[in-house]
Phi, psi and omega in degrees: 000143181276158184287142175286157170295147181269113182298141181267122175269176179298134189300129172079010186240150356292150171291137177283117176217094180302149170235152191293148173079015184251156179291146175295326188217142174238135169270123176268125172272093190284126179242010184304307185295342180254290184293331180285309191277335192292350181264351185285130183286320182283113181296126176282122176304144180302324171301326182286322178291326183288322181292321177311302189298313178300317178291327175298319182290317173298335172281002172106358177283117190268359173222117189228098180299123195266318186197186173230145170260040177283159173303142181302330172297335181277315178227091191290339179291340178250024174303336188263033180302316177298330181277328182299303192304319180290341176286340183235023179296343179260005181279134193288333179296159167294139192228071182285161180227153180269135175233133183267339187198186179294324172300317172299326180288319180298322180287325178293312176301324175304335187254010174085020177295137188244345173225139183229170179219138166252166193225098186256178185229146169280349181234148176300320185299308175292325170308319179292310183300320188271323192237351182053038173217172169283171175301312179301311184295326181292313181298325176296321177290330181284334187305315181289329179296312182301309180307306177297325171300310183291333173295322174280009183062038176255131180284140184239140176251144174246124164272138181232115189263161178056044181282344186238343178180156182226137181299333183264324181258350182076223181305141173252121178301141177310312189301326180292310178301311183307315187302312181295313172311304178312312184296322179293317179296311181299333178292333182125002172299130184283336185207141175250123176263122185267116183263122166275073196296319181254007168066040180256000185285155174226154193310320184294308172311319179294315186287329176296312177300316175298317184295317186285327171304311179305314186296331181274004172095010175265111182275167188294339185278355170259012192234153176215156180239145180226103187247141175256158190252032185305325186243012177071032184249003194290319184283326177299313180293323182295313181299327181290325179294320181295324178292335183275345176105013165293134183238004180240127185230127169284144174200156182242128176309117178083359187077017185295152162115164175195224176212116187294345183255000182221098194292341181276357184271124179261198188293155174298160171304128181287140181292325182292324176298317179290323184285329173305310180295322183286328171298321185285339178271355182075019181266127178292137176227340181082007182260133174273105187290338178290318184288326180293314182297313187301320178301314179294329175293314181292320174299322178299322177302315184292327176281343173081024184208160182286152174290135175283349180293126175302318183291320180299322174295313181296318183287329187281326175060034172196165174297135180270000000 
């Protein structure tokens, strides 16, 4: 496949104007190939997925979540994990994968995965919808997964959904999110990604949750944030997290993604929109925005629809 043309942005823009109290560098945890594609109805060929991952890494993203080892009937789009992994074994980026249980872990380890993620919920309703288990039952299921992974010297990330609001239960008490986060850390997760699955968080809520987590002994270096842009708040919420000292942010190239188990969940924070803001703030990411945008334009063509990312649209200056 030929390399895409790199869209040219306005010369010298965005201007770099640092703001006080922000980190010097942010690590972007790219979730497009997994969380972004999992909700696409049109099946993407495995060779296209491999090329997508390769181009994201070449754009400077050092962590690219590759796929999921869930049962194919749950997420048909990611049923080709065994075929995908050998195609990307020479990619230099970190390539974590999602595993739902011990069987998923066995499949991932057999293919050489060195980083995995488990997927928990802060609410009972979503735990039932997503895992057909209670919160406690889900955590019990993950305990041997995390233990076995750590014994194999594999790093484990814990995703936590519905941290700020739930479509069935409404508001989610901060104490409830903190409790499940603490249990994931105590289980052995190196990092917990706080998910605003339906995009209802606002900056004050974000900072209150982070402060309460800190008070519970969960330090900022063990936390990541994962915002959806349902109400246009993803960048504002990200900035609030950065001001609090969090330095790992999940994002999806081109703004791909949603959640197959929560119909009100729209796309993830677009990686390009995040990088534009961070570039303007003088925060290092290591990401080449032009190459990243070109990659999302390329993928949008494969999907047959425009990218929802405003930065992608602005920099490409044409219909995708």
